[in-house]
C-alpha positions in Angstrom: 111.6 127.5 25.5 110.8 124.9 22.9 110.2 126.6 19.6 107.5 125.9 17.0 110.2 124.4 14.8 110.9 121.7 17.4 107.3 120.8 17.5 107.2 120.3 13.8 110.4 118.3 13.7 109.4 116.1 16.6 106.1 115.3 15.1 104.8 115.4 11.6 102.4 118.1 12.7 98.9 118.5 11.4 97.8 122.0 10.3 95.6 122.2 13.4 98.5 121.3 15.7 100.8 123.9 14.1 98.1 126.5 14.3 97.8 126.0 18.1 101.5 126.0 18.6 101.9 129.3 16.7 99.0 130.8 18.6 100.4 129.8 21.9 103.8 131.2 21.2 102.3 134.5 20.0 100.2 134.7 23.1 103.1 134.1 25.4 105.2 136.6 23.5 102.4 139.2 24.0 102.2 138.4 27.7 98.8 136.7 27.4 99.5 133.7 29.6 95.9 132.6 29.8 95.8 132.5 26.1 99.1 130.7 25.8 97.9 128.1 28.3 94.7 127.5 26.4 96.7 126.9 23.2 99.4 124.8 24.7 96.8 122.7 26.6 95.2 122.0 23.2 98.6 121.0 21.7 99.1 118.5 24.6 95.7 117.0 24.0 96.4 116.6 20.3 100.0 115.3 20.9 100.0 113.7 24.4 103.3 111.8 23.7 105.2 115.0 22.7 107.4 116.1 25.5 107.7 119.6 24.1 104.0 120.1 24.3 104.0 119.4 28.1 107.1 121.5 28.8 105.6 124.5 27.1 102.4 124.2 29.0 104.3 123.7 32.2 106.5 126.7 31.5 103.4 128.9 30.9 101.9 127.7 34.2 105.2 128.4 35.9 105.3 131.9 34.6 101.8 132.5 35.8 102.9 131.2 39.2 100.4 128.4 39.1 102.9 125.9 40.5 100.4 123.2 41.2 99.4 123.0 37.6 103.0 123.3 36.3 104.3 120.4 38.2 102.4 117.5 36.5 103.0 118.9 33.1 106.8 119.2 33.7 106.9 115.8 35.2 105.1 114.4 32.2 107.6 116.1 29.9 110.5 114.5 31.7 108.9 111.1 31.7 108.7 111.4 27.9 112.2 112.9 27.5 114.5 112.9 30.6 117.1 115.1 28.8 114.7 117.9 27.8 116.6 121.2 28.1 115.3 123.4 30.9 112.7 121.1 32.1 114.6 119.9 35.2 115.2 123.6 36.3 111.6 124.5 35.8 110.3 121.5 37.7 112.7 122.1 40.5 111.5 125.8 40.7 107.9 124.7 40.8 108.5 122.1 43.5 110.5 124.5 45.6 107.8 127.1 45.4 105.3 124.5 46.7 107.6 123.5 49.6 108.9 120.2 48.2 112.5 121.1 48.8 114.0 117.6 48.8 112.5 116.6 45.5 113.2 120.0 44.0 116.9 119.6 45.0 117.3 116.7 42.6 115.9 118.5 39.6 117.7 121.8 40.4 121.0 119.9 40.6 120.4 118.4 37.2 119.2 121.7 35.8 122.2 123.7 37.1 120.0 126.4 38.7 122.5 127.8 41.1 120.3 130.4 42.8 117.4 128.1 43.5 119.7 125.3 44.4 121.1 127.4 47.2 117.6 128.0 48.6 116.7 124.2 48.3 119.9 123.3 50.2 119.0 125.8 52.9 115.5 124.4 53.2 116.8 120.8 53.5 119.2 121.7 56.3 122.4 121.9 54.3 123.3 125.4 55.4 127.1 125.2 54.7 126.5 124.2 51.1 123.7 126.7 50.8 126.1 129.6 51.8 128.5 128.6 49.0 125.8 128.5 46.3 124.1 131.6 47.4 127.3 133.6 47.6 128.2 132.5 44.1 124.8 133.5 42.9 125.0 136.9 44.7 128.3 137.7 42.9 126.3 137.5 39.6 123.3 139.4 40.9 124.6 141.6 43.7 121.4 143.6 44.3 118.9 140.8 44.3 117.0 141.1 47.6 115.8 137.5 47.6 119.4 136.3 47.4 120.5 138.6 50.1 117.6 137.4 52.3 118.4 133.8 51.9 122.1 134.2 52.3 121.5 136.1 55.5 119.2 133.4 56.6 121.8 130.7 55.9 124.5 132.6 57.8 122.2 133.2 60.6 121.4 129.5 60.9 125.0 128.5 60.8 125.8 131.1 63.5 123.0 129.8 65.7 124.2 126.2 65.3 127.7 127.2 66.4 126.5 129.3 69.3 124.2 126.5 70.4 127.1 124.1 70.3 129.3 126.4 72.4 126.5 126.7 75.0 125.9 122.9 74.9 129.5 121.7 75.0 131.2 124.5 76.9 128.5 126.1 79.1 131.0 127.5 81.6 133.4 129.0 79.1 134.0 132.7 78.6 132.5 132.6 75.1 129.3 131.0 76.5 129.0 133.8 79.0 129.7 136.4 76.3 127.0 134.9 74.1 124.5 134.9 77.0 125.4 138.5 77.6 124.8 139.5 74.0 121.5 137.6 74.1 120.4 139.4 77.3 121.4 142.8 75.9 119.5 142.2 72.7 116.4 141.3 74.8 116.8 144.6 76.7 117.8 142.9 80.0 120.8 145.1 80.8 121.3 143.8 84.3 121.5 140.2 83.3 123.7 141.1 80.3 126.2 142.9 82.6 126.4 139.9 84.9 127.2 137.6 82.0 129.8 140.0 80.5 131.5 140.3 83.9 131.5 136.6 84.3 133.2 136.2 80.9 135.9 138.8 81.9 136.4 137.0 85.2 137.1 133.7 83.4 139.3 135.4 80.8 140.4 139.0 81.4 142.0 139.4 78.0 138.9 138.3 76.0 138.2 140.8 73.2 134.8 142.5 72.4 133.4 142.1 75.9 134.6 145.5 77.2 133.2 146.9 74.0 129.8 145.3 74.6 129.8 146.6 78.2 130.6 150.1 76.9 127.7 150.0 74.5 125.5 148.8 77.4 126.5 151.7 79.6 126.1 154.1 76.7 122.4 153.0 76.4 122.0 153.6 80.1 123.5 157.1 79.8 126.5 156.3 82.1 129.3 157.9 80.2 131.8 157.4 82.9 131.5 153.6 82.9 131.3 153.6 79.1 134.6 155.4 78.9 136.2 153.0 81.2 135.1 150.0 79.1 135.9 151.5 75.8 139.3 152.5 77.1 139.9 148.9 78.3 138.9 147.6 74.9 141.2 150.0 73.2 144.1 148.8 75.4 143.3 145.2 74.6 143.0 145.9 70.9 145.1 148.9 70.0 144.5 148.2 66.3 140.7 148.4 66.6 139.3 151.5 64.8 135.9 150.8 66.3 137.1 150.9 69.9 139.0 154.1 69.3 135.9 155.6 67.7 133.7 154.7 70.6 136.2 156.0 73.1 136.4 159.3 71.1 132.6 159.7 71.0 132.2 159.2 74.8 135.0 161.6 75.5 133.4 164.1 73.2 130.1 163.7 75.0 132.0 164.3 78.3 133.4 167.5 77.0 137.0 166.4 76.9 137.7 167.7 73.4 141.4 167.3 73.1 141.3 163.6 74.2 138.3 163.0 72.0 140.1 164.3 68.9 143.1 162.2 69.6 141.0 159.1 69.8 139.0 159.9 66.8 142.0 160.8 64.7 143.5 157.5 65.7 140.4 155.7 64.6 140.5 157.5 61.2 144.2 156.5 60.8 143.4 152.9 61.6 140.5 152.7 59.2 140.4 155.8 57.0 137.0 157.0 55.8 134.8 155.2 58.3 131.6 157.4 58.1 130.9 157.2 61.8 134.4 158.4 62.7 134.2 161.2 60.0 130.9 162.4 61.5 132.3 162.5 65.0 135.5 164.3 63.8 133.3 166.9 62.0 131.4 167.5 65.3 134.7 167.7 67.3 136.3 170.0 64.8 133.2 172.3 64.8 133.3 172.3 68.7 137.0 173.4 68.5 136.1 176.2 66.1 137.9 174.7 63.1 135.0 175.0 60.6 137.2 174.2 57.5 138.2 170.9 59.0 134.6 170.2 60.2 133.3 171.0 56.7 135.8 168.6 55.1 134.9 165.7 57.4 131.2 166.2 57.1 131.4 166.4 53.3 133.2 163.1 53.3 130.4 161.6 55.2 127.9 162.7 52.5 130.2 161.2 49.8 129.9 157.8 51.5 126.3 158.0 52.8 123.1 159.2 51.2 119.9 158.0 52.8 121.1 157.1 56.3 121.0 158.5 59.8 124.7 159.5 59.4 123.8 161.5 56.3 120.9 163.2 58.1 123.2 164.2 61.0 125.9 165.4 58.6 123.4 167.7 56.7 122.3 169.1 60.0 125.8 169.8 61.2 126.7 171.5 57.9 123.6 173.6 58.0 124.7 174.9 61.4 128.3 175.5 60.3 127.2 177.4 57.1 124.7 179.5 59.1 127.6 180.6 61.4 129.7 181.4 58.4 127.0 183.5 56.8 126.5 181.2 53.9 122.7 181.3 54.0 122.1 179.5 50.7 124.3 176.6 51.7 122.8 176.4 55.1 119.3 176.4 53.7 120.2 173.7 51.2 121.6 171.4 53.9 118.7 172.1 56.2 116.2 171.1 53.5 118.2 167.9 52.8 118.2 167.2 56.6 114.4 167.7 56.8 113.7 165.6 53.7 115.8 162.8 55.0 114.2 162.9 58.4 110.8 162.8 56.9 111.6 159.8 54.7 113.3 157.8 57.5 110.3 158.2 59.9 
């Protein structure tokens, strides 16, 4: 922000001009943007050739999110002084907010505004560059929901471009069939999804992830026998996949084959230690075997990794049941309350 001192140095200010400058800065400092705008507008009227007058007025409009009013003031400031600090970034932000992404891009590049530059690149169809800029910005602000949203959007667009290219240039390929299967599954058309997945496997029997997708499809249908067959096939194709071992273990657990389920789940946990889904399944399996100490250990590990998720909800419920059997009424009540609170919040 241009200070009152810069106004005075840039122009041999009159007492009236200095009075409005000081009043505008005080108003802005107090959060009175309407008052700041009134004072800075008067400064611009008194000193129309002073770039700092227009940039301060534009900045006040920008902070009030009156982008349409901010743009002409910031443009005027840059006409008077193309090197005015911060003006390019502010003008770029205002233009971007109004949907003028191409023009905004030029100013954001000059202003070094990395976060908004990533958004402008995305909105002008330069997704690859947008990903790089947004990832760099997210490293500095890892919990910013806007950055996460735009980065996800950029990755999504890149993925769609690649998938469209596969389907356009290689429509009869195993990957094209796999993509169609995934699209049909997402749309809830299980029969069509199964046909495309089977077509992919016919073209390339060793293709990974297709048996896994079929297993998930059969799980949704409640066909555990077919799901087991597919997850077992995936685990054979990819013996290093913790996810495939976990899925096989959960299906075996649901089918009542406890020893086989435990072997698969322990393998999953060895391949990728601490995966919450595997820990939860191991807790259930150990409880079913009667090993409450081991069940308690695994379920407690779930809660160390998860707080407000469906996994945490299930872990609390399982622990409540275990402690009730052990006669630990207070612990059982505590976990049951946590389960009920979580379930209420997640509805």
